[in-house]
C-alpha positions in Angstrom: -30.1 2.4 -5.3 -26.5 1.5 -6.1 -23.5 3.7 -5.8 -20.0 3.1 -7.1 -17.2 5.4 -6.3 -13.6 5.4 -7.9 -10.7 7.1 -6.4 -7.0 7.9 -7.5 -4.3 9.6 -5.5 -0.6 10.4 -6.0 1.6 11.5 -3.2 5.2 12.7 -3.2 5.1 13.4 -7.0 7.9 15.9 -7.0 9.8 15.0 -3.9 13.4 14.2 -4.9 14.8 13.8 -1.4 12.4 11.4 0.3 13.3 8.9 3.0 10.8 6.3 4.2 10.6 5.4 7.9 13.0 2.5 7.9 15.1 3.3 4.8 18.8 3.8 5.1 19.2 6.1 2.1 17.2 8.8 0.4 15.5 8.3 -3.0 12.7 9.8 -5.1 9.5 8.7 -3.4 6.1 8.3 -5.0 3.0 6.7 -3.7 0.1 5.8 -6.0 -3.4 4.9 -4.6 -6.3 3.4 -6.4 -9.6 2.6 -4.8 -13.0 1.3 -5.7 -16.1 1.0 -3.5 -19.6 0.0 -4.1 -22.7 0.6 -1.9 -25.5 -1.7 -2.3 
């Protein structure tokens, strides 16, 4: 039996005042994640 999973994620979609860990200034921040896994 084979199983394939797909995933998609979006973080900070509406965050207009985002600052990453080492950033010196704030900016709009968005993170897009795509994943694909297969079990065999």
